[in-house]
C-alpha positions in Angstrom: 63.5 -31.2 -172.4 60.3 -31.2 -174.5 60.5 -32.8 -177.9 58.6 -31.3 -180.8 58.3 -32.2 -184.5 59.6 -29.9 -187.2 57.1 -27.7 -188.9 56.7 -26.0 -192.3 53.9 -23.9 -193.7 50.9 -25.4 -195.5 50.9 -23.1 -198.5 52.9 -20.2 -200.0 52.7 -16.7 -198.5 53.7 -13.4 -200.0 54.9 -10.1 -198.6 55.6 -6.9 -200.6 57.1 -3.7 -199.5 60.1 -1.4 -200.1 63.6 -2.1 -198.7 64.6 0.2 -195.8 68.2 0.3 -196.9 68.1 0.0 -200.7 64.7 1.6 -201.4 63.9 -1.2 -203.9 60.4 -2.5 -204.5 60.5 -6.1 -203.2 58.4 -9.2 -203.3 59.1 -12.0 -200.8 57.6 -15.5 -201.1 57.6 -18.0 -198.3 57.3 -21.5 -199.5 56.8 -24.9 -197.8 60.0 -27.0 -197.5 60.7 -30.6 -196.5 61.9 -31.7 -193.1 65.5 -31.1 -192.6 65.6 -28.2 -195.1 65.9 -25.4 -192.6 65.5 -21.8 -193.6 67.1 -20.6 -196.9 66.8 -17.6 -199.1 66.8 -17.7 -202.9 67.5 -14.6 -205.0 65.1 -15.0 -208.0 66.7 -11.9 -209.6 70.1 -13.7 -209.8 69.6 -16.6 -212.3 71.6 -19.6 -211.4 72.4 -18.6 -207.9 72.1 -21.2 -205.1 69.9 -20.9 -202.1 71.6 -19.3 -199.1 71.1 -21.1 -195.8 70.1 -18.8 -193.0 72.9 -20.0 -190.6 75.8 -18.3 -189.0 78.2 -19.9 -191.5 76.8 -17.7 -194.2 76.4 -14.5 -192.1 78.1 -11.3 -193.5 79.7 -8.4 -191.5 77.1 -5.7 -191.5 76.1 -2.8 -189.2 72.5 -2.1 -188.2 71.2 -5.3 -189.8 71.9 -9.0 -190.4 72.7 -10.3 -193.9 73.8 -13.6 -195.4 75.6 -14.4 -198.6 76.9 -17.1 -200.9 78.9 -17.0 -204.1 78.9 -13.2 -204.2 75.1 -13.1 -203.8 73.6 -11.7 -200.6 70.3 -11.0 -198.9 70.2 -8.0 -196.5 68.0 -7.3 -193.4 66.8 -10.9 -192.8 66.3 -10.4 -189.0 62.6 -9.6 -188.9 61.4 -12.5 -191.1 63.8 -14.8 -189.3 62.3 -13.7 -186.0 58.8 -14.4 -187.3 59.7 -17.9 -188.4 61.6 -18.7 -185.2 59.0 -17.1 -183.0 56.2 -19.2 -184.6 58.4 -22.3 -184.6 58.4 -22.7 -188.3 61.6 -24.6 -189.1 61.6 -25.4 -192.8 61.0 -22.7 -195.4 62.4 -21.6 -198.7 62.2 -17.8 -199.1 62.3 -16.5 -202.6 63.0 -12.8 -203.0 63.4 -10.7 -206.2 65.9 -8.2 -204.8 68.8 -7.7 -202.5 66.9 -7.0 -199.3 63.9 -8.4 -197.3 60.9 -6.0 -197.4 61.0 -3.5 -194.6 57.2 -3.3 -194.2 56.4 -1.3 -191.0 59.7 -2.0 -189.3 58.3 -4.9 -187.3 57.6 -8.6 -187.8 53.8 -8.1 -188.1 53.4 -8.5 -191.8 55.4 -11.7 -191.8 53.6 -13.1 -188.9 50.2 -12.3 -190.4 50.9 -14.1 -193.7 52.5 -17.1 -191.9 49.5 -17.5 -189.6 47.2 -17.3 -192.6 49.2 -19.9 -194.5 49.0 -22.3 -191.6 51.5 -24.8 -190.4 51.9 -28.6 -190.6 54.0 -31.0 -188.6 56.6 -33.1 -190.3 58.1 -36.5 -189.6 61.4 -35.4 -188.1 62.1 -33.9 -184.7 63.5 -30.4 -184.3 67.2 -30.3 -183.2 67.5 -28.5 -179.8 70.4 -27.0 -178.1 70.8 -25.9 -174.4 73.4 -23.6 -173.0 75.7 -25.8 -170.9 78.0 -23.2 -169.3 77.9 -19.5 -168.7 79.8 -17.1 -171.0 79.8 -13.5 -172.0 80.5 -11.6 -175.2 81.4 -7.9 -175.1 81.7 -5.2 -177.8 85.2 -3.9 -178.5 84.3 -0.5 -176.9 83.0 -2.3 -173.8 79.7 -0.5 -173.9 77.5 -3.5 -174.8 77.4 -7.1 -173.8 75.4 -10.3 -173.8 75.7 -12.6 -170.8 74.5 -16.2 -171.4 73.9 -18.9 -168.9 72.0 -22.2 -168.6 68.3 -21.5 -168.0 66.2 -22.7 -165.0 63.6 -24.1 -167.4 63.5 -25.7 -170.9 63.0 -22.5 -172.7 64.6 -19.4 -174.2 64.5 -16.4 -171.9 65.8 -13.1 -173.2 66.3 -10.2 -170.8 67.3 -6.9 -172.5 68.4 -3.6 -171.0 68.2 -0.6 -173.3 70.1 2.4 -172.2 71.8 4.8 -174.6 72.6 7.3 -171.8 71.0 10.5 -170.5 71.7 12.4 -173.7 69.8 10.0 -175.9 66.1 10.8 -176.9 65.4 7.1 -176.9 64.2 6.1 -173.4 65.9 3.6 -171.2 63.8 0.4 -170.9 64.2 -3.1 -169.5 62.2 -6.3 -170.2 62.5 -10.0 -169.7 60.4 -12.6 -171.6 60.2 -16.3 -172.0 59.9 -16.8 -175.7 57.0 -18.9 -176.9 54.9 -18.6 -180.1 52.1 -17.0 -178.0 54.4 -14.5 -176.3 56.1 -13.7 -179.6 52.9 -12.8 -181.3 51.4 -11.0 -178.4 54.4 -9.2 -176.9 57.0 -8.8 -179.7 55.8 -9.1 -183.3 54.3 -5.6 -183.5 57.4 -3.8 -182.1 59.1 -1.7 -184.7 62.6 -0.5 -185.6 63.6 2.8 -184.0 66.1 5.5 -184.6 67.1 8.9 -183.4 66.3 11.8 -185.7 70.0 12.9 -185.4 71.1 9.6 -187.1 68.8 9.9 -190.2 70.9 12.5 -192.1 74.1 10.4 -191.9 72.3 7.3 -193.1 70.7 9.0 -196.0 74.1 10.5 -196.9 75.4 7.0 -197.0 72.7 6.0 -199.5 70.3 4.3 -197.0 66.6 5.0 -196.5 65.9 7.0 -199.6 62.2 6.0 -199.6 61.7 5.5 -195.9 59.7 8.0 -193.9 58.9 8.5 -190.2 55.6 6.7 -190.8 57.6 3.5 -191.6 59.3 3.1 -188.2 59.8 5.0 -184.9 61.9 8.2 -185.3 62.7 10.0 -182.0 63.2 13.7 -182.1 65.8 15.4 -179.9 63.2 16.1 -177.3 62.1 12.5 -177.0 58.9 12.8 -179.0 58.0 10.5 -181.8 57.8 12.0 -185.3 54.6 11.3 -187.3 53.9 8.1 -185.4 52.6 6.6 -182.1 53.9 3.8 -179.8 52.2 0.4 -179.9 53.7 -0.5 -176.5 54.9 1.9 -173.9 58.3 0.0 -174.0 58.2 -0.7 -177.8 61.9 -0.1 -178.3 63.2 -2.8 -175.9 60.6 -5.2 -177.3 62.0 -4.7 -180.7 65.5 -5.3 -179.5 64.3 -8.7 -178.1 62.7 -9.4 -181.5 66.1 -8.7 -183.2 67.8 -11.1 -180.7 65.3 -13.9 -181.7 66.0 -13.4 -185.4 69.7 -13.3 -185.0 69.9 -16.3 -182.6 67.9 -18.3 -185.1 71.2 -18.4 -187.2 72.1 -21.3 -184.9 69.7 -23.4 -186.9 68.0 -25.1 -184.0 65.8 -24.5 -181.0 67.8 -22.8 -178.3 67.3 -23.0 -174.5 69.0 -20.8 -172.0 69.0 -17.4 -170.4 70.3 -14.4 -172.4 70.9 -11.1 -170.7 71.7 -8.4 -173.2 72.7 -4.8 -172.6 72.7 -2.5 -175.6 73.4 -5.4 -177.8 72.9 -5.0 -181.6 73.0 -7.4 -184.6 76.8 -7.7 -184.6 77.0 -8.7 -181.0 74.0 -11.1 -181.3 75.8 -12.8 -184.2 79.0 -13.0 -182.0 76.9 -14.9 -179.4 75.9 -17.5 -182.0 79.4 -17.7 -183.4 80.8 -18.2 -179.9 78.4 -21.1 -179.2 79.5 -22.7 -182.5 83.2 -22.2 -181.9 83.4 -23.2 -178.3 80.7 -25.9 -178.1 79.3 -24.1 -175.1 76.0 -25.8 -175.5 74.5 -29.2 -175.5 72.9 -30.2 -178.8 70.9 -33.3 -179.5 68.3 -34.7 -181.8 65.7 -36.6 -179.8 63.8 -39.7 -180.9 60.5 -38.9 -182.6 57.3 -39.4 -180.5 55.9 -42.9 -180.6 53.1 -41.8 -183.0 55.4 -40.2 -185.5 55.8 -43.3 -187.7 
């Protein structure tokens, strides 16, 4: 298995946008962090609050998003910035945010990737912990309609295969894609893929207080006839690409590089987190920290 050094960013980066769920005006600052720090979020609008590590131990039960919390302070919708960091192999970063939710931007990871690439990265003097799936397992939703099958991979890499199929009555098309995840494939194939939703779901979400300032220009909204409202696709199969992006962000809650083959069918954030929790609970992976390269001294 290849060994690599941990990485952080060279200088701070800033992203501003509204929150998709709360509608708040938000500013997020990505800051360099020392080796071994990991990814953590700091609520600057909550004086005295402690940083919240972005690991499964701090994950909260949420639908349609991933959130973390500590001491009654939480940060919502972390999955896209987590995907950007994991996809670019940036391991150590303190993320300051002045509100309860990560900026929604355009519903993809593009804005985060752009500022991270502009900030640049630097290698650090510790190696990155790595984990590889040691034995097959499967997690299935309570209703049996979605699942993730996990098995050891044939190569030292993370491969995610996703089957998106909401049935014949859904305006969202059925799509399938398999990708080996590398920084290059993430930027080229996944980072631009946006959040999507059926128009029929919008009213219920707004009635629940979500999306008060979000419009169809901010994400992909599928009308009942399958057309996209006030927007255009960036990829012919953009929806399944976004689902793979979400998997990357959620699997990053393991806190280390992860090698194995993940085959998901209709999986969402909750089931993705169940995969990570299962790996932690059952030790169904092999985790190790390799010796640093000879020139690391």
